[in-house]
SEVO-324049 format. One record per residue (C-alpha): residue number from 1; residue in one letter; z, x, y. Coordinates in steps of 0.2 Angstrom, whole numbers, m for minus. Each point is the difference from the previous one (the first is absolute). Layout:
! residues N
<atom><nr>NUM</nr><rest>A</rest><pz>Z</pz><px>X</px><py>Y</py></atom>
...
//
This chain:
! residues 143
<atom><nr>1</nr><rest>M</rest><pz>201</pz><px>948</px><py>m513</py></atom>
<atom><nr>2</nr><rest>L</rest><pz>m18</pz><px>m3</px><py>5</py></atom>
<atom><nr>3</nr><rest>T</rest><pz>m15</pz><px>6</px><py>m10</py></atom>
<atom><nr>4</nr><rest>F</rest><pz>m16</pz><px>4</px><py>8</py></atom>
<atom><nr>5</nr><rest>R</rest><pz>m16</pz><px>2</px><py>m12</py></atom>
<atom><nr>6</nr><rest>R</rest><pz>12</pz><px>6</px><py>m14</py></atom>
<atom><nr>7</nr><rest>R</rest><pz>0</pz><px>17</px><py>7</py></atom>
<atom><nr>8</nr><rest>F</rest><pz>12</pz><px>0</px><py>14</py></atom>
<atom><nr>9</nr><rest>T</rest><pz>17</pz><px>m7</px><py>m2</py></atom>
<atom><nr>10</nr><rest>V</rest><pz>10</pz><px>m2</px><py>17</py></atom>
<atom><nr>11</nr><rest>A</rest><pz>17</pz><px>m6</px><py>3</py></atom>
<atom><nr>12</nr><rest>A</rest><pz>1</pz><px>m15</px><py>11</py></atom>
<atom><nr>13</nr><rest>G</rest><pz>12</pz><px>9</px><py>12</py></atom>
<atom><nr>14</nr><rest>T</rest><pz>m12</pz><px>14</px><py>2</py></atom>
<atom><nr>15</nr><rest>M</rest><pz>m14</pz><px>m12</px><py>5</py></atom>
<atom><nr>16</nr><rest>K</rest><pz>12</pz><px>m7</px><py>14</py></atom>
<atom><nr>17</nr><rest>R</rest><pz>4</pz><px>18</px><py>6</py></atom>
<atom><nr>18</nr><rest>L</rest><pz>m19</pz><px>3</px><py>2</py></atom>
<atom><nr>19</nr><rest>I</rest><pz>m5</pz><px>m15</px><py>9</py></atom>
<atom><nr>20</nr><rest>L</rest><pz>11</pz><px>2</px><py>15</py></atom>
<atom><nr>21</nr><rest>P</rest><pz>m6</pz><px>17</px><py>4</py></atom>
<atom><nr>22</nr><rest>L</rest><pz>m17</pz><px>m5</px><py>m2</py></atom>
<atom><nr>23</nr><rest>V</rest><pz>2</pz><px>m14</px><py>12</py></atom>
<atom><nr>24</nr><rest>F</rest><pz>7</pz><px>12</px><py>13</py></atom>
<atom><nr>25</nr><rest>V</rest><pz>m14</pz><px>12</px><py>m2</py></atom>
<atom><nr>26</nr><rest>L</rest><pz>m13</pz><px>m14</px><py>1</py></atom>
<atom><nr>27</nr><rest>V</rest><pz>7</pz><px>m7</px><py>16</py></atom>
<atom><nr>28</nr><rest>A</rest><pz>2</pz><px>17</px><py>8</py></atom>
<atom><nr>29</nr><rest>L</rest><pz>m18</pz><px>4</px><py>m4</py></atom>
<atom><nr>30</nr><rest>G</rest><pz>m5</pz><px>m17</px><py>8</py></atom>
<atom><nr>31</nr><rest>G</rest><pz>9</pz><px>6</px><py>15</py></atom>
<atom><nr>32</nr><rest>V</rest><pz>m9</pz><px>17</px><py>0</py></atom>
<atom><nr>33</nr><rest>G</rest><pz>m16</pz><px>m10</px><py>m2</py></atom>
<atom><nr>34</nr><rest>M</rest><pz>4</pz><px>m11</px><py>15</py></atom>
<atom><nr>35</nr><rest>A</rest><pz>3</pz><px>16</px><py>11</py></atom>
<atom><nr>36</nr><rest>V</rest><pz>m16</pz><px>8</px><py>m6</py></atom>
<atom><nr>37</nr><rest>A</rest><pz>m9</pz><px>m16</px><py>5</py></atom>
<atom><nr>38</nr><rest>G</rest><pz>8</pz><px>1</px><py>17</py></atom>
<atom><nr>39</nr><rest>V</rest><pz>m7</pz><px>18</px><py>2</py></atom>
<atom><nr>40</nr><rest>I</rest><pz>m17</pz><px>m5</px><py>m5</py></atom>
<atom><nr>41</nr><rest>Q</rest><pz>0</pz><px>m15</px><py>12</py></atom>
<atom><nr>42</nr><rest>F</rest><pz>6</pz><px>11</px><py>14</py></atom>
<atom><nr>43</nr><rest>R</rest><pz>m14</pz><px>12</px><py>m4</py></atom>
<atom><nr>44</nr><rest>N</rest><pz>m13</pz><px>m14</px><py>1</py></atom>
<atom><nr>45</nr><rest>V</rest><pz>6</pz><px>m7</px><py>17</py></atom>
<atom><nr>46</nr><rest>T</rest><pz>2</pz><px>17</px><py>8</py></atom>
<atom><nr>47</nr><rest>T</rest><pz>m16</pz><px>9</px><py>m6</py></atom>
<atom><nr>48</nr><rest>G</rest><pz>m18</pz><px>m3</px><py>1</py></atom>
<atom><nr>49</nr><rest>P</rest><pz>m11</pz><px>m3</px><py>14</py></atom>
<atom><nr>50</nr><rest>I</rest><pz>5</pz><px>m14</px><py>13</py></atom>
<atom><nr>51</nr><rest>T</rest><pz>m13</pz><px>m13</px><py>3</py></atom>
<atom><nr>52</nr><rest>R</rest><pz>m1</pz><px>m19</px><py>3</py></atom>
<atom><nr>53</nr><rest>A</rest><pz>m4</pz><px>m12</px><py>m14</py></atom>
<atom><nr>54</nr><rest>K</rest><pz>m6</pz><px>m18</px><py>2</py></atom>
<atom><nr>55</nr><rest>V</rest><pz>9</pz><px>m12</px><py>m11</py></atom>
<atom><nr>56</nr><rest>D</rest><pz>m12</pz><px>m11</px><py>m9</py></atom>
<atom><nr>57</nr><rest>D</rest><pz>10</pz><px>m10</px><py>m12</py></atom>
<atom><nr>58</nr><rest>C</rest><pz>17</pz><px>m2</px><py>m7</py></atom>
<atom><nr>59</nr><rest>E</rest><pz>5</pz><px>m8</px><py>m17</py></atom>
<atom><nr>60</nr><rest>I</rest><pz>18</pz><px>m7</px><py>m4</py></atom>
<atom><nr>61</nr><rest>P</rest><pz>3</pz><px>0</px><py>m19</py></atom>
<atom><nr>62</nr><rest>T</rest><pz>6</pz><px>m17</px><py>m8</py></atom>
<atom><nr>63</nr><rest>T</rest><pz>16</pz><px>9</px><py>m5</py></atom>
<atom><nr>64</nr><rest>G</rest><pz>8</pz><px>9</px><py>15</py></atom>
<atom><nr>65</nr><rest>T</rest><pz>m3</pz><px>2</px><py>18</py></atom>
<atom><nr>66</nr><rest>V</rest><pz>m7</pz><px>18</px><py>1</py></atom>
<atom><nr>67</nr><rest>E</rest><pz>m17</pz><px>m1</px><py>9</py></atom>
<atom><nr>68</nr><rest>T</rest><pz>m15</pz><px>11</px><py>m6</py></atom>
<atom><nr>69</nr><rest>C</rest><pz>m11</pz><px>4</px><py>14</py></atom>
<atom><nr>70</nr><rest>T</rest><pz>m17</pz><px>8</px><py>0</py></atom>
<atom><nr>71</nr><rest>G</rest><pz>m11</pz><px>6</px><py>14</py></atom>
<atom><nr>72</nr><rest>T</rest><pz>m12</pz><px>14</px><py>6</py></atom>
<atom><nr>73</nr><rest>W</rest><pz>2</pz><px>16</px><py>10</py></atom>
<atom><nr>74</nr><rest>V</rest><pz>m10</pz><px>15</px><py>5</py></atom>
<atom><nr>75</nr><rest>V</rest><pz>6</pz><px>18</px><py>m3</py></atom>
<atom><nr>76</nr><rest>G</rest><pz>m12</pz><px>15</px><py>4</py></atom>
<atom><nr>77</nr><rest>G</rest><pz>m15</pz><px>m12</px><py>3</py></atom>
<atom><nr>78</nr><rest>R</rest><pz>2</pz><px>m7</px><py>m18</py></atom>
<atom><nr>79</nr><rest>R</rest><pz>5</pz><px>m18</px><py>m2</py></atom>
<atom><nr>80</nr><rest>Y</rest><pz>13</pz><px>m5</px><py>m13</py></atom>
<atom><nr>81</nr><rest>S</rest><pz>7</pz><px>m16</px><py>m6</py></atom>
<atom><nr>82</nr><rest>G</rest><pz>15</pz><px>m4</px><py>m10</py></atom>
<atom><nr>83</nr><rest>K</rest><pz>18</pz><px>m5</px><py>0</py></atom>
<atom><nr>84</nr><rest>I</rest><pz>10</pz><px>2</px><py>16</py></atom>
<atom><nr>85</nr><rest>D</rest><pz>18</pz><px>3</px><py>m5</py></atom>
<atom><nr>86</nr><rest>G</rest><pz>12</pz><px>m8</px><py>12</py></atom>
<atom><nr>87</nr><rest>A</rest><pz>m12</pz><px>m12</px><py>8</py></atom>
<atom><nr>88</nr><rest>K</rest><pz>5</pz><px>m18</px><py>2</py></atom>
<atom><nr>89</nr><rest>I</rest><pz>m9</pz><px>m17</px><py>0</py></atom>
<atom><nr>90</nr><rest>D</rest><pz>2</pz><px>m1</px><py>19</py></atom>
<atom><nr>91</nr><rest>D</rest><pz>m11</pz><px>16</px><py>1</py></atom>
<atom><nr>92</nr><rest>I</rest><pz>m16</pz><px>m9</px><py>m7</py></atom>
<atom><nr>93</nr><rest>D</rest><pz>m14</pz><px>3</px><py>12</py></atom>
<atom><nr>94</nr><rest>H</rest><pz>10</pz><px>13</px><py>10</py></atom>
<atom><nr>95</nr><rest>T</rest><pz>0</pz><px>19</px><py>0</py></atom>
<atom><nr>96</nr><rest>V</rest><pz>15</pz><px>10</px><py>m5</py></atom>
<atom><nr>97</nr><rest>K</rest><pz>5</pz><px>18</px><py>1</py></atom>
<atom><nr>98</nr><rest>V</rest><pz>0</pz><px>8</px><py>m18</py></atom>
<atom><nr>99</nr><rest>R</rest><pz>1</pz><px>16</px><py>m9</py></atom>
<atom><nr>100</nr><rest>A</rest><pz>m16</pz><px>1</px><py>m11</py></atom>
<atom><nr>101</nr><rest>H</rest><pz>0</pz><px>8</px><py>m18</py></atom>
<atom><nr>102</nr><rest>G</rest><pz>m17</pz><px>m4</px><py>m6</py></atom>
<atom><nr>103</nr><rest>N</rest><pz>m2</pz><px>m18</px><py>m5</py></atom>
<atom><nr>104</nr><rest>K</rest><pz>18</pz><px>m4</px><py>4</py></atom>
<atom><nr>105</nr><rest>A</rest><pz>8</pz><px>m1</px><py>17</py></atom>
<atom><nr>106</nr><rest>F</rest><pz>19</pz><px>m1</px><py>5</py></atom>
<atom><nr>107</nr><rest>E</rest><pz>7</pz><px>m7</px><py>16</py></atom>
<atom><nr>108</nr><rest>P</rest><pz>13</pz><px>13</px><py>6</py></atom>
<atom><nr>109</nr><rest>S</rest><pz>17</pz><px>m7</px><py>m3</py></atom>
<atom><nr>110</nr><rest>L</rest><pz>15</pz><px>11</px><py>m6</py></atom>
<atom><nr>111</nr><rest>S</rest><pz>11</pz><px>m14</px><py>m6</py></atom>
<atom><nr>112</nr><rest>L</rest><pz>m6</pz><px>m2</px><py>m18</py></atom>
<atom><nr>113</nr><rest>P</rest><pz>0</pz><px>19</px><py>m4</py></atom>
<atom><nr>114</nr><rest>I</rest><pz>17</pz><px>2</px><py>8</py></atom>
<atom><nr>115</nr><rest>I</rest><pz>7</pz><px>m15</px><py>m10</py></atom>
<atom><nr>116</nr><rest>L</rest><pz>m7</pz><px>6</px><py>m16</py></atom>
<atom><nr>117</nr><rest>F</rest><pz>6</pz><px>17</px><py>2</py></atom>
<atom><nr>118</nr><rest>V</rest><pz>17</pz><px>m4</px><py>5</py></atom>
<atom><nr>119</nr><rest>M</rest><pz>3</pz><px>m14</px><py>m13</py></atom>
<atom><nr>120</nr><rest>G</rest><pz>m8</pz><px>11</px><py>m14</py></atom>
<atom><nr>121</nr><rest>L</rest><pz>12</pz><px>15</px><py>4</py></atom>
<atom><nr>122</nr><rest>F</rest><pz>15</pz><px>m12</px><py>2</py></atom>
<atom><nr>123</nr><rest>I</rest><pz>m4</pz><px>m8</px><py>m17</py></atom>
<atom><nr>124</nr><rest>A</rest><pz>m3</pz><px>17</px><py>m9</py></atom>
<atom><nr>125</nr><rest>G</rest><pz>15</pz><px>8</px><py>8</py></atom>
<atom><nr>126</nr><rest>A</rest><pz>12</pz><px>m15</px><py>m4</py></atom>
<atom><nr>127</nr><rest>F</rest><pz>m5</pz><px>0</px><py>m18</py></atom>
<atom><nr>128</nr><rest>V</rest><pz>2</pz><px>19</px><py>m2</py></atom>
<atom><nr>129</nr><rest>V</rest><pz>17</pz><px>m1</px><py>8</py></atom>
<atom><nr>130</nr><rest>L</rest><pz>5</pz><px>m15</px><py>m11</py></atom>
<atom><nr>131</nr><rest>A</rest><pz>m6</pz><px>8</px><py>m16</py></atom>
<atom><nr>132</nr><rest>A</rest><pz>9</pz><px>16</px><py>5</py></atom>
<atom><nr>133</nr><rest>S</rest><pz>16</pz><px>m10</px><py>2</py></atom>
<atom><nr>134</nr><rest>V</rest><pz>m2</pz><px>m10</px><py>m16</py></atom>
<atom><nr>135</nr><rest>Y</rest><pz>m4</pz><px>15</px><py>m11</py></atom>
<atom><nr>136</nr><rest>T</rest><pz>12</pz><px>13</px><py>8</py></atom>
<atom><nr>137</nr><rest>P</rest><pz>15</pz><px>3</px><py>m12</py></atom>
<atom><nr>138</nr><rest>S</rest><pz>15</pz><px>m8</px><py>7</py></atom>
<atom><nr>139</nr><rest>Q</rest><pz>14</pz><px>11</px><py>6</py></atom>
<atom><nr>140</nr><rest>R</rest><pz>16</pz><px>m4</px><py>m10</py></atom>
<atom><nr>141</nr><rest>A</rest><pz>17</pz><px>6</px><py>5</py></atom>
<atom><nr>142</nr><rest>A</rest><pz>7</pz><px>12</px><py>m12</py></atom>
<atom><nr>143</nr><rest>G</rest><pz>16</pz><px>m8</px><py>m6</py></atom>
//
């Protein structure tokens, strides 16, 4: 028996029975979060005014290989500067087609939103099916 703060006494078997469903729920929620991120990214790359952005600079972090590129663009006569999502280091001093959302611009590419959405649904669905198969009462033959 485990005792927590002298108020609650929980049998060790009960704790083990609670941890596995909690893991299933958390992983399934992570999958749902990935799918939602895919929908948000899809919205970013398919909406907003289309304009051309000049890539000014890109930084590569010391850990990892994902570039963070910044640049400038004009929407409705107003000049914006900020991060250009999807720009590469080879785009420095070039102009790229973007969808602008205020101080952030997105190169129109559907690969990331589709990957996030499909993988998120797969993970969430797989863990829901797995949880259902683990926690469904087994059918025993009447003897």
